[in-house]
Backbone atoms as SQL, in Angstrom:
CREATE TABLE atoms (id INTEGER PRIMARY KEY, chain TEXT, resi INTEGER, resn TEXT, atom TEXT, x REAL, y REAL, z REAL);
INSERT INTO atoms VALUES
  (1, 'A', 1, 'UNK', 'N', 0.946, -1.291, 0.027),
  (2, 'A', 1, 'UNK', 'CA', -0.010, -0.174, 0.025),
  (3, 'A', 1, 'UNK', 'C', 0.742, 1.230, -0.054),
  (4, 'A', 2, 'UNK', 'N', 0.641, 2.009, -0.867),
  (5, 'A', 2, 'UNK', 'CA', 1.475, 3.606, -0.912),
  (6, 'A', 2, 'UNK', 'C', 1.087, 4.428, -0.188),
  (7, 'A', 3, 'UNK', 'N', 1.693, 5.180, 0.679),
  (8, 'A', 3, 'UNK', 'CA', 1.533, 6.151, 1.337),
  (9, 'A', 3, 'UNK', 'C', 2.075, 7.120, 1.141),
  (10, 'A', 4, 'UNK', 'N', 1.581, 8.526, 1.065),
  (11, 'A', 4, 'UNK', 'CA', 1.935, 9.854, 0.518),
  (12, 'A', 4, 'UNK', 'C', 1.764, 10.507, 1.972),
  (13, 'A', 5, 'UNK', 'N', 3.017, 11.191, 2.520),
  (14, 'A', 5, 'UNK', 'CA', 2.547, 12.054, 3.790),
  (15, 'A', 5, 'UNK', 'C', 3.494, 13.470, 3.177),
  (16, 'A', 6, 'UNK', 'N', 2.439, 14.690, 3.405),
  (17, 'A', 6, 'UNK', 'CA', 2.814, 16.011, 3.194),
  (18, 'A', 6, 'UNK', 'C', 3.403, 16.456, 4.306),
  (19, 'A', 7, 'UNK', 'N', 4.201, 17.691, 4.350),
  (20, 'A', 7, 'UNK', 'CA', 4.496, 18.496, 5.144),
  (21, 'A', 7, 'UNK', 'C', 4.995, 19.804, 4.823),
  (22, 'A', 8, 'UNK', 'N', 4.985, 20.726, 5.504),
  (23, 'A', 8, 'UNK', 'CA', 5.627, 22.056, 5.036),
  (24, 'A', 8, 'UNK', 'C', 4.546, 23.030, 4.873),
  (25, 'A', 9, 'UNK', 'N', 3.197, 22.766, 5.314),
  (26, 'A', 9, 'UNK', 'CA', 2.290, 23.908, 5.297),
  (27, 'A', 9, 'UNK', 'C', 2.117, 25.048, 6.211),
  (28, 'A', 10, 'UNK', 'N', 1.435, 26.088, 5.997),
  (29, 'A', 10, 'UNK', 'CA', 1.522, 26.999, 7.287),
  (30, 'A', 10, 'UNK', 'C', 0.905, 28.211, 6.817),
  (31, 'A', 11, 'UNK', 'N', 1.265, 29.223, 7.415),
  (32, 'A', 11, 'UNK', 'CA', 0.727, 30.552, 7.253),
  (33, 'A', 11, 'UNK', 'C', 1.538, 31.515, 7.007),
  (34, 'A', 12, 'UNK', 'N', 1.603, 32.320, 5.790),
  (35, 'A', 12, 'UNK', 'CA', 2.751, 32.954, 5.052),
  (36, 'A', 12, 'UNK', 'C', 2.174, 34.194, 4.714),
  (37, 'A', 13, 'UNK', 'N', 2.406, 35.562, 4.693),
  (38, 'A', 13, 'UNK', 'CA', 2.198, 36.435, 4.093),
  (39, 'A', 13, 'UNK', 'C', 2.391, 36.728, 2.659),
  (40, 'A', 14, 'UNK', 'N', 1.521, 37.445, 1.897),
  (41, 'A', 14, 'UNK', 'CA', 1.832, 37.661, 0.310),
  (42, 'A', 14, 'UNK', 'C', 2.932, 37.938, 0.289),
  (43, 'A', 15, 'UNK', 'N', 3.501, 37.479, -0.763),
  (44, 'A', 15, 'UNK', 'CA', 4.921, 37.763, -1.183),
  (45, 'A', 15, 'UNK', 'C', 6.017, 36.712, -0.545),
  (46, 'A', 16, 'UNK', 'N', 5.653, 36.022, 0.513),
  (47, 'A', 16, 'UNK', 'CA', 6.433, 35.143, 0.999),
  (48, 'A', 16, 'UNK', 'C', 6.482, 33.640, 0.293),
  (49, 'A', 17, 'UNK', 'N', 7.366, 32.763, 0.995),
  (50, 'A', 17, 'UNK', 'CA', 7.672, 31.502, 0.574),
  (51, 'A', 17, 'UNK', 'C', 7.159, 30.454, 1.520),
  (52, 'A', 18, 'UNK', 'N', 6.873, 29.011, 0.846),
  (53, 'A', 18, 'UNK', 'CA', 6.921, 27.988, 1.565),
  (54, 'A', 18, 'UNK', 'C', 7.250, 26.693, 1.060),
  (55, 'A', 19, 'UNK', 'N', 8.022, 25.915, 1.555),
  (56, 'A', 19, 'UNK', 'CA', 8.196, 24.369, 0.762),
  (57, 'A', 19, 'UNK', 'C', 7.841, 23.327, 1.449),
  (58, 'A', 20, 'UNK', 'N', 6.952, 22.691, 0.161),
  (59, 'A', 20, 'UNK', 'CA', 6.351, 21.529, 0.600),
  (60, 'A', 20, 'UNK', 'C', 6.849, 20.226, 0.324),
  (61, 'A', 21, 'UNK', 'N', 6.784, 19.443, 0.902),
  (62, 'A', 21, 'UNK', 'CA', 7.481, 18.026, 1.144),
  (63, 'A', 21, 'UNK', 'C', 6.438, 16.921, 1.157),
  (64, 'A', 22, 'UNK', 'N', 6.588, 15.803, 0.388),
  (65, 'A', 22, 'UNK', 'CA', 5.722, 14.756, 0.463),
  (66, 'A', 22, 'UNK', 'C', 6.435, 13.407, 0.070),
  (67, 'A', 23, 'UNK', 'N', 6.547, 12.685, 1.197),
  (68, 'A', 23, 'UNK', 'CA', 7.215, 11.511, 1.537),
  (69, 'A', 23, 'UNK', 'C', 6.371, 10.372, 0.972),
  (70, 'A', 24, 'UNK', 'N', 7.061, 9.441, 0.234),
  (71, 'A', 24, 'UNK', 'CA', 6.330, 8.320, -0.412),
  (72, 'A', 24, 'UNK', 'C', 7.053, 7.188, 0.181),
  (73, 'A', 25, 'UNK', 'N', 5.823, 6.192, 0.661),
  (74, 'A', 25, 'UNK', 'CA', 6.504, 4.851, 0.975),
  (75, 'A', 25, 'UNK', 'C', 5.493, 3.798, 0.194),
  (76, 'A', 26, 'UNK', 'N', 5.932, 2.344, 0.371),
  (77, 'A', 26, 'UNK', 'CA', 5.084, 1.259, -0.155),
  (78, 'A', 26, 'UNK', 'C', 5.192, 1.162, -1.348),
  (79, 'A', 27, 'UNK', 'N', 5.883, 1.840, -2.184),
  (80, 'A', 27, 'UNK', 'CA', 6.016, 1.545, -3.521),
  (81, 'A', 27, 'UNK', 'C', 7.246, 1.680, -4.170),
  (82, 'A', 28, 'UNK', 'N', 7.482, 1.535, -5.545),
  (83, 'A', 28, 'UNK', 'CA', 8.598, 2.024, -6.469),
  (84, 'A', 28, 'UNK', 'C', 8.535, 3.246, -6.987),
  (85, 'A', 29, 'UNK', 'N', 9.217, 4.188, -6.052),
  (86, 'A', 29, 'UNK', 'CA', 8.858, 5.733, -6.520),
  (87, 'A', 29, 'UNK', 'C', 9.023, 5.951, -7.763),
  (88, 'A', 30, 'UNK', 'N', 10.117, 5.296, -8.678),
  (89, 'A', 30, 'UNK', 'CA', 10.448, 5.760, -9.865),
  (90, 'A', 30, 'UNK', 'C', 9.098, 5.454, -10.788),
  (91, 'A', 31, 'UNK', 'N', 8.436, 4.732, -10.437),
  (92, 'A', 31, 'UNK', 'CA', 7.211, 3.963, -11.350),
  (93, 'A', 31, 'UNK', 'C', 6.132, 5.325, -11.389),
  (94, 'A', 32, 'UNK', 'N', 6.445, 6.209, -10.536),
  (95, 'A', 32, 'UNK', 'CA', 5.094, 7.024, -10.116),
  (96, 'A', 32, 'UNK', 'C', 5.512, 8.454, -10.711),
  (97, 'A', 33, 'UNK', 'N', 4.477, 8.912, -11.728),
  (98, 'A', 33, 'UNK', 'CA', 4.500, 10.683, -12.073),
  (99, 'A', 33, 'UNK', 'C', 3.824, 10.994, -10.470),
  (100, 'A', 34, 'UNK', 'N', 4.516, 12.211, -10.144),
  (101, 'A', 34, 'UNK', 'CA', 3.940, 12.896, -9.049),
  (102, 'A', 34, 'UNK', 'C', 3.459, 14.111, -9.061),
  (103, 'A', 35, 'UNK', 'N', 2.570, 14.744, -8.199),
  (104, 'A', 35, 'UNK', 'CA', 2.110, 16.112, -8.351),
  (105, 'A', 35, 'UNK', 'C', 1.335, 16.435, -7.259),
  (106, 'A', 36, 'UNK', 'N', 1.440, 17.839, -7.267),
  (107, 'A', 36, 'UNK', 'CA', 0.589, 18.590, -6.607),
  (108, 'A', 36, 'UNK', 'C', -0.646, 18.978, -7.086),
  (109, 'A', 37, 'UNK', 'N', -1.877, 18.890, -6.256),
  (110, 'A', 37, 'UNK', 'CA', -2.993, 19.739, -6.371),
  (111, 'A', 37, 'UNK', 'C', -3.573, 20.261, -5.405),
  (112, 'A', 38, 'UNK', 'N', -4.271, 21.475, -5.466),
  (113, 'A', 38, 'UNK', 'CA', -4.847, 21.988, -4.626),
  (114, 'A', 38, 'UNK', 'C', -6.562, 22.149, -4.507),
  (115, 'A', 39, 'UNK', 'N', -7.026, 22.528, -3.548),
  (116, 'A', 39, 'UNK', 'CA', -8.523, 22.796, -3.427),
  (117, 'A', 39, 'UNK', 'C', -8.892, 23.937, -2.284),
  (118, 'A', 40, 'UNK', 'N', -9.327, 24.915, -2.976),
  (119, 'A', 40, 'UNK', 'CA', -9.440, 26.206, -1.957),
  (120, 'A', 40, 'UNK', 'C', -10.920, 26.102, -1.557),
  (121, 'A', 41, 'UNK', 'N', -11.598, 26.582, -0.490),
  (122, 'A', 41, 'UNK', 'CA', -12.790, 26.384, -0.080),
  (123, 'A', 41, 'UNK', 'C', -13.656, 26.694, -1.190),
  (124, 'A', 42, 'UNK', 'N', -14.944, 25.834, -1.281),
  (125, 'A', 42, 'UNK', 'CA', -15.760, 25.889, -2.258),
  (126, 'A', 42, 'UNK', 'C', -15.368, 25.719, -3.580),
  (127, 'A', 43, 'UNK', 'N', -14.059, 25.303, -3.903),
  (128, 'A', 43, 'UNK', 'CA', -13.956, 25.064, -5.294),
  (129, 'A', 43, 'UNK', 'C', -13.051, 23.751, -5.429),
  (130, 'A', 44, 'UNK', 'N', -13.332, 23.221, -6.935),
  (131, 'A', 44, 'UNK', 'CA', -12.999, 22.120, -7.271),
  (132, 'A', 44, 'UNK', 'C', -11.318, 22.166, -7.008),
  (133, 'A', 45, 'UNK', 'N', -11.068, 20.524, -6.703),
  (134, 'A', 45, 'UNK', 'CA', -9.711, 20.356, -6.742),
  (135, 'A', 45, 'UNK', 'C', -9.261, 20.594, -7.935),
  (136, 'A', 46, 'UNK', 'N', -7.594, 21.346, -8.059),
  (137, 'A', 46, 'UNK', 'CA', -7.183, 21.895, -9.341),
  (138, 'A', 46, 'UNK', 'C', -5.687, 21.223, -9.442),
  (139, 'A', 47, 'UNK', 'N', -5.329, 20.932, -10.628),
  (140, 'A', 47, 'UNK', 'CA', -3.821, 20.477, -10.643),
  (141, 'A', 47, 'UNK', 'C', -2.975, 21.831, -10.469),
  (142, 'A', 48, 'UNK', 'N', -1.814, 21.469, -9.922),
  (143, 'A', 48, 'UNK', 'CA', -0.894, 22.376, -9.558),
  (144, 'A', 48, 'UNK', 'C', 0.227, 22.407, -10.616),
  (145, 'A', 49, 'UNK', 'N', 0.748, 21.139, -10.493),
  (146, 'A', 49, 'UNK', 'CA', 2.169, 20.680, -11.260),
  (147, 'A', 49, 'UNK', 'C', 2.171, 19.150, -10.990),
  (148, 'A', 50, 'UNK', 'N', 2.572, 18.686, -12.160),
  (149, 'A', 50, 'UNK', 'CA', 3.300, 17.226, -12.183),
  (150, 'A', 50, 'UNK', 'C', 4.507, 17.149, -12.395),
  (151, 'A', 51, 'UNK', 'N', 5.104, 16.136, -12.223),
  (152, 'A', 51, 'UNK', 'CA', 6.682, 15.738, -12.708),
  (153, 'A', 51, 'UNK', 'C', 6.735, 14.108, -12.926),
  (154, 'A', 52, 'UNK', 'N', 7.345, 14.036, -13.970),
  (155, 'A', 52, 'UNK', 'CA', 7.488, 12.488, -14.067),
  (156, 'A', 52, 'UNK', 'C', 8.847, 11.862, -13.814),
  (157, 'A', 53, 'UNK', 'N', 8.790, 10.730, -13.396),
  (158, 'A', 53, 'UNK', 'CA', 10.312, 10.091, -12.967),
  (159, 'A', 53, 'UNK', 'C', 11.449, 10.652, -13.559),
  (160, 'A', 54, 'UNK', 'N', 11.318, 10.980, -14.684),
  (161, 'A', 54, 'UNK', 'CA', 12.303, 11.489, -15.660),
  (162, 'A', 54, 'UNK', 'C', 12.477, 12.831, -15.406),
  (163, 'A', 55, 'UNK', 'N', 11.569, 13.544, -14.796),
  (164, 'A', 55, 'UNK', 'CA', 11.910, 15.070, -14.553),
  (165, 'A', 55, 'UNK', 'C', 11.060, 16.048, -15.428),
  (166, 'A', 56, 'UNK', 'N', 10.243, 15.562, -16.285),
  (167, 'A', 56, 'UNK', 'CA', 9.257, 16.354, -17.310),
  (168, 'A', 56, 'UNK', 'C', 8.454, 17.035, -16.183),
  (169, 'A', 57, 'UNK', 'N', 7.886, 18.220, -16.425),
  (170, 'A', 57, 'UNK', 'CA', 6.966, 19.102, -15.760),
  (171, 'A', 57, 'UNK', 'C', 6.050, 19.612, -16.225),
  (172, 'A', 58, 'UNK', 'N', 4.763, 19.512, -15.610),
  (173, 'A', 58, 'UNK', 'CA', 3.610, 20.187, -16.398),
  (174, 'A', 58, 'UNK', 'C', 3.146, 21.196, -15.118),
  (175, 'A', 59, 'UNK', 'N', 3.299, 22.526, -15.500),
  (176, 'A', 59, 'UNK', 'CA', 2.697, 23.578, -14.497),
  (177, 'A', 59, 'UNK', 'C', 1.133, 24.459, -14.992),
  (178, 'A', 60, 'UNK', 'N', 0.543, 24.274, -13.918),
  (179, 'A', 60, 'UNK', 'CA', -0.753, 25.513, -14.304),
  (180, 'A', 60, 'UNK', 'C', -0.282, 26.609, -14.656),
  (181, 'A', 61, 'UNK', 'N', -0.877, 27.340, -15.642),
  (182, 'A', 61, 'UNK', 'CA', -0.567, 28.640, -15.740),
  (183, 'A', 61, 'UNK', 'C', -0.651, 29.650, -14.447),
  (184, 'A', 62, 'UNK', 'N', -1.250, 29.219, -13.513),
  (185, 'A', 62, 'UNK', 'CA', -1.737, 30.462, -12.313),
  (186, 'A', 62, 'UNK', 'C', -0.151, 30.213, -11.522),
  (187, 'A', 63, 'UNK', 'N', 0.738, 29.054, -11.497),
  (188, 'A', 63, 'UNK', 'CA', 1.726, 28.995, -10.739),
  (189, 'A', 63, 'UNK', 'C', 2.955, 29.079, -11.607),
  (190, 'A', 64, 'UNK', 'N', 2.977, 29.301, -12.855),
  (191, 'A', 64, 'UNK', 'CA', 4.086, 29.108, -13.520),
  (192, 'A', 64, 'UNK', 'C', 5.083, 30.291, -13.292),
  (193, 'A', 65, 'UNK', 'N', 6.389, 30.033, -13.378),
  (194, 'A', 65, 'UNK', 'CA', 7.059, 31.257, -12.725),
  (195, 'A', 65, 'UNK', 'C', 7.289, 31.363, -11.123),
  (196, 'A', 66, 'UNK', 'N', 6.348, 31.021, -10.573),
  (197, 'A', 66, 'UNK', 'CA', 6.836, 31.055, -9.082),
  (198, 'A', 66, 'UNK', 'C', 6.629, 29.608, -8.229),
  (199, 'A', 67, 'UNK', 'N', 6.306, 28.655, -8.821),
  (200, 'A', 67, 'UNK', 'CA', 6.241, 27.510, -8.058),
  (201, 'A', 67, 'UNK', 'C', 7.226, 26.815, -8.815),
  (202, 'A', 68, 'UNK', 'N', 7.914, 25.722, -7.847),
  (203, 'A', 68, 'UNK', 'CA', 8.920, 24.804, -8.752),
  (204, 'A', 68, 'UNK', 'C', 8.845, 23.586, -8.072),
  (205, 'A', 69, 'UNK', 'N', 8.845, 22.561, -9.065),
  (206, 'A', 69, 'UNK', 'CA', 8.109, 21.198, -8.134),
  (207, 'A', 69, 'UNK', 'C', 9.797, 20.575, -8.685),
  (208, 'A', 70, 'UNK', 'N', 10.047, 19.437, -7.771),
  (209, 'A', 70, 'UNK', 'CA', 11.357, 18.714, -7.619),
  (210, 'A', 70, 'UNK', 'C', 11.194, 17.257, -7.233),
  (211, 'A', 71, 'UNK', 'N', 11.676, 16.299, -7.456),
  (212, 'A', 71, 'UNK', 'CA', 11.591, 15.202, -6.792),
  (213, 'A', 71, 'UNK', 'C', 13.413, 14.433, -6.596),
  (214, 'A', 72, 'UNK', 'N', 13.170, 13.829, -5.519),
  (215, 'A', 72, 'UNK', 'CA', 14.595, 13.092, -5.068),
  (216, 'A', 72, 'UNK', 'C', 14.047, 11.777, -5.080),
  (217, 'A', 73, 'UNK', 'N', 14.384, 10.942, -6.061),
  (218, 'A', 73, 'UNK', 'CA', 14.111, 9.456, -6.209),
  (219, 'A', 73, 'UNK', 'C', 14.981, 8.661, -5.262),
  (220, 'A', 74, 'UNK', 'N', 16.044, 8.924, -4.658),
  (221, 'A', 74, 'UNK', 'CA', 17.072, 8.442, -3.800),
  (222, 'A', 74, 'UNK', 'C', 15.920, 8.252, -2.448),
  (223, 'A', 75, 'UNK', 'N', 15.501, 9.596, -2.168),
  (224, 'A', 75, 'UNK', 'CA', 14.884, 9.787, -0.868),
  (225, 'A', 75, 'UNK', 'C', 13.184, 9.527, -1.058),
  (226, 'A', 76, 'UNK', 'N', 12.784, 9.114, -1.995),
  (227, 'A', 76, 'UNK', 'CA', 11.418, 8.929, -2.245),
  (228, 'A', 76, 'UNK', 'C', 10.733, 10.213, -1.822),
  (229, 'A', 77, 'UNK', 'N', 11.010, 11.270, -2.321),
  (230, 'A', 77, 'UNK', 'CA', 10.322, 12.451, -1.971),
  (231, 'A', 77, 'UNK', 'C', 10.084, 13.254, -3.015),
  (232, 'A', 78, 'UNK', 'N', 9.023, 14.232, -3.228),
  (233, 'A', 78, 'UNK', 'CA', 8.790, 15.159, -4.217),
  (234, 'A', 78, 'UNK', 'C', 8.569, 16.474, -3.349),
  (235, 'A', 79, 'UNK', 'N', 9.021, 17.814, -3.658),
  (236, 'A', 79, 'UNK', 'CA', 9.029, 18.764, -3.008),
  (237, 'A', 79, 'UNK', 'C', 8.205, 19.913, -3.975),
  (238, 'A', 80, 'UNK', 'N', 7.563, 20.949, -3.556),
  (239, 'A', 80, 'UNK', 'CA', 6.869, 22.132, -3.939),
  (240, 'A', 80, 'UNK', 'C', 7.730, 23.228, -3.568),
  (241, 'A', 81, 'UNK', 'N', 8.200, 23.995, -4.181),
  (242, 'A', 81, 'UNK', 'CA', 9.099, 25.370, -3.707),
  (243, 'A', 81, 'UNK', 'C', 8.222, 26.410, -4.199),
  (244, 'A', 82, 'UNK', 'N', 7.519, 27.118, -3.334),
  (245, 'A', 82, 'UNK', 'CA', 6.427, 28.324, -3.614),
  (246, 'A', 82, 'UNK', 'C', 6.831, 29.633, -3.208),
  (247, 'A', 83, 'UNK', 'N', 7.340, 30.155, -4.391),
  (248, 'A', 83, 'UNK', 'CA', 7.569, 31.773, -4.013),
  (249, 'A', 83, 'UNK', 'C', 6.464, 32.646, -4.459),
  (250, 'A', 84, 'UNK', 'N', 6.931, 33.931, -4.060),
  (251, 'A', 84, 'UNK', 'CA', 5.780, 34.983, -4.407),
  (252, 'A', 84, 'UNK', 'C', 4.377, 34.539, -4.364),
  (253, 'A', 85, 'UNK', 'N', 3.954, 34.023, -2.935),
  (254, 'A', 85, 'UNK', 'CA', 2.558, 33.595, -2.786),
  (255, 'A', 85, 'UNK', 'C', 1.742, 34.790, -2.462),
  (256, 'A', 86, 'UNK', 'N', 0.502, 34.156, -3.207),
  (257, 'A', 86, 'UNK', 'CA', -0.688, 35.226, -3.209),
  (258, 'A', 86, 'UNK', 'C', -1.909, 34.592, -2.252),
  (259, 'A', 87, 'UNK', 'N', -2.702, 35.731, -2.101),
  (260, 'A', 87, 'UNK', 'CA', -4.056, 35.305, -1.467),
  (261, 'A', 87, 'UNK', 'C', -4.486, 33.959, -1.893),
  (262, 'A', 88, 'UNK', 'N', -4.775, 34.452, -3.056),
  (263, 'A', 88, 'UNK', 'CA', -5.529, 33.382, -4.109),
  (264, 'A', 88, 'UNK', 'C', -4.811, 31.872, -4.161),
  (265, 'A', 89, 'UNK', 'N', -3.698, 31.676, -3.535),
  (266, 'A', 89, 'UNK', 'CA', -2.769, 30.294, -3.442),
  (267, 'A', 89, 'UNK', 'C', -3.291, 29.731, -2.765),
  (268, 'A', 90, 'UNK', 'N', -4.048, 30.213, -1.666),
  (269, 'A', 90, 'UNK', 'CA', -4.549, 29.615, -0.103),
  (270, 'A', 90, 'UNK', 'C', -5.392, 28.427, -0.331),
  (271, 'A', 91, 'UNK', 'N', -5.282, 27.544, 0.183),
  (272, 'A', 91, 'UNK', 'CA', -5.812, 26.244, -0.522),
  (273, 'A', 91, 'UNK', 'C', -5.197, 24.969, 0.578),
  (274, 'A', 92, 'UNK', 'N', -5.983, 23.726, 0.336),
  (275, 'A', 92, 'UNK', 'CA', -5.140, 22.538, 1.082),
  (276, 'A', 92, 'UNK', 'C', -4.543, 22.014, -0.142),
  (277, 'A', 93, 'UNK', 'N', -3.203, 21.798, 0.017),
  (278, 'A', 93, 'UNK', 'CA', -2.527, 21.138, -1.134),
  (279, 'A', 93, 'UNK', 'C', -2.374, 19.415, -0.756),
  (280, 'A', 94, 'UNK', 'N', -2.542, 18.466, -1.888),
  (281, 'A', 94, 'UNK', 'CA', -2.512, 17.508, -1.856),
  (282, 'A', 94, 'UNK', 'C', -1.196, 16.978, -2.882),
  (283, 'A', 95, 'UNK', 'N', -0.524, 15.932, -2.372),
  (284, 'A', 95, 'UNK', 'CA', 0.519, 15.398, -3.126),
  (285, 'A', 95, 'UNK', 'C', -0.571, 14.239, -3.469),
  (286, 'A', 96, 'UNK', 'N', -0.001, 13.639, -4.981),
  (287, 'A', 96, 'UNK', 'CA', -0.630, 12.890, -5.634),
  (288, 'A', 96, 'UNK', 'C', 0.772, 12.148, -6.417),
  (289, 'A', 97, 'UNK', 'N', 0.282, 10.664, -6.323),
  (290, 'A', 97, 'UNK', 'CA', 1.095, 9.516, -7.234),
  (291, 'A', 97, 'UNK', 'C', 0.228, 8.834, -8.107),
  (292, 'A', 98, 'UNK', 'N', 0.716, 8.944, -9.404),
  (293, 'A', 98, 'UNK', 'CA', 0.335, 8.014, -10.415),
  (294, 'A', 98, 'UNK', 'C', 1.348, 7.168, -11.044),
  (295, 'A', 99, 'UNK', 'N', 0.901, 5.772, -10.565),
  (296, 'A', 99, 'UNK', 'CA', 1.727, 4.793, -11.275),
  (297, 'A', 99, 'UNK', 'C', 1.320, 4.641, -12.815),
  (298, 'A', 100, 'UNK', 'N', 2.632, 4.402, -13.540),
  (299, 'A', 100, 'UNK', 'CA', 2.539, 4.686, -14.870),
  (300, 'A', 100, 'UNK', 'C', 2.342, 3.392, -15.412),
  (301, 'A', 101, 'UNK', 'N', 2.504, 2.371, -14.770),
  (302, 'A', 101, 'UNK', 'CA', 2.438, 0.861, -15.314),
  (303, 'A', 101, 'UNK', 'C', 0.958, 0.685, -14.718),
  (304, 'A', 102, 'UNK', 'N', 0.248, 0.741, -13.763),
  (305, 'A', 102, 'UNK', 'CA', -0.981, 0.296, -13.597),
  (306, 'A', 102, 'UNK', 'C', -1.956, 1.395, -13.395),
  (307, 'A', 103, 'UNK', 'N', -1.653, 2.704, -13.743),
  (308, 'A', 103, 'UNK', 'CA', -2.573, 3.988, -13.462),
  (309, 'A', 103, 'UNK', 'C', -3.159, 3.967, -12.140),
  (310, 'A', 104, 'UNK', 'N', -3.064, 3.238, -11.131),
  (311, 'A', 104, 'UNK', 'CA', -3.529, 3.511, -9.786),
  (312, 'A', 104, 'UNK', 'C', -2.836, 4.981, -9.460),
  (313, 'A', 105, 'UNK', 'N', -4.093, 5.573, -8.937),
  (314, 'A', 105, 'UNK', 'CA', -3.356, 6.831, -8.365),
  (315, 'A', 105, 'UNK', 'C', -3.823, 6.698, -6.682),
  (316, 'A', 106, 'UNK', 'N', -2.716, 7.253, -5.969),
  (317, 'A', 106, 'UNK', 'CA', -2.703, 7.474, -4.442),
  (318, 'A', 106, 'UNK', 'C', -2.695, 9.157, -4.233),
  (319, 'A', 107, 'UNK', 'N', -3.182, 9.719, -3.194),
  (320, 'A', 107, 'UNK', 'CA', -3.269, 10.987, -2.490),
  (321, 'A', 107, 'UNK', 'C', -2.796, 10.910, -0.904),
  (322, 'A', 108, 'UNK', 'N', -2.276, 12.228, -0.918),
  (323, 'A', 108, 'UNK', 'CA', -1.914, 12.369, 0.692),
  (324, 'A', 108, 'UNK', 'C', -2.845, 12.899, 1.526),
  (325, 'A', 109, 'UNK', 'N', -2.942, 13.089, 2.360),
  (326, 'A', 109, 'UNK', 'CA', -3.915, 13.796, 3.427),
  (327, 'A', 109, 'UNK', 'C', -4.111, 15.348, 3.215),
  (328, 'A', 110, 'UNK', 'N', -3.153, 16.067, 2.731),
  (329, 'A', 110, 'UNK', 'CA', -3.140, 17.256, 2.465),
  (330, 'A', 110, 'UNK', 'C', -2.583, 18.166, 3.509),
  (331, 'A', 111, 'UNK', 'N', -2.035, 19.416, 3.165),
  (332, 'A', 111, 'UNK', 'CA', -1.596, 20.434, 4.244),
  (333, 'A', 111, 'UNK', 'C', -2.120, 21.680, 3.635),
  (334, 'A', 112, 'UNK', 'N', -2.477, 22.407, 4.630),
  (335, 'A', 112, 'UNK', 'CA', -3.178, 23.761, 4.536),
  (336, 'A', 112, 'UNK', 'C', -2.155, 24.350, 4.302),
  (337, 'A', 113, 'UNK', 'N', -2.172, 25.563, 3.318),
  (338, 'A', 113, 'UNK', 'CA', -1.451, 26.565, 2.976),
  (339, 'A', 113, 'UNK', 'C', -2.436, 28.001, 2.854),
  (340, 'A', 114, 'UNK', 'N', -2.299, 28.907, 3.829),
  (341, 'A', 114, 'UNK', 'CA', -2.858, 30.205, 4.237),
  (342, 'A', 114, 'UNK', 'C', -1.855, 31.256, 3.606),
  (343, 'A', 115, 'UNK', 'N', -2.181, 32.309, 2.648),
  (344, 'A', 115, 'UNK', 'CA', -1.393, 33.057, 2.216),
  (345, 'A', 115, 'UNK', 'C', -2.553, 34.690, 2.849),
  (346, 'A', 116, 'UNK', 'N', -1.825, 35.337, 3.596),
  (347, 'A', 116, 'UNK', 'CA', -2.323, 36.444, 4.168),
  (348, 'A', 116, 'UNK', 'C', -2.111, 37.636, 3.207),
  (349, 'A', 117, 'UNK', 'N', -3.151, 38.605, 3.250),
  (350, 'A', 117, 'UNK', 'CA', -2.771, 39.766, 2.535),
  (351, 'A', 117, 'UNK', 'C', -2.200, 40.868, 3.209);
């Protein structure tokens, strides 16, 4: 059973930075495309960014140039560096892993990010 555990959320002022981490266990990390999604109150969950095992990334337009995803396959961990944060970035951020062999998808429990104006 694959488990994803996020950490690093919190409260930050607009213009500030946060770094989220997602530690994976129970699977072969290199088989997973990893990603970050977010869900704001009253809104649907939306894609933030994904990264393949080979490092190919796909960013949503709303975070392009401000957020950076990276992964350490040796540590089974994916990171999200968030800079120039805006109040509209406030949401619960979820780590996501999709096995590209089986297509099974796993989610973390989420971590709250709150950006004050």
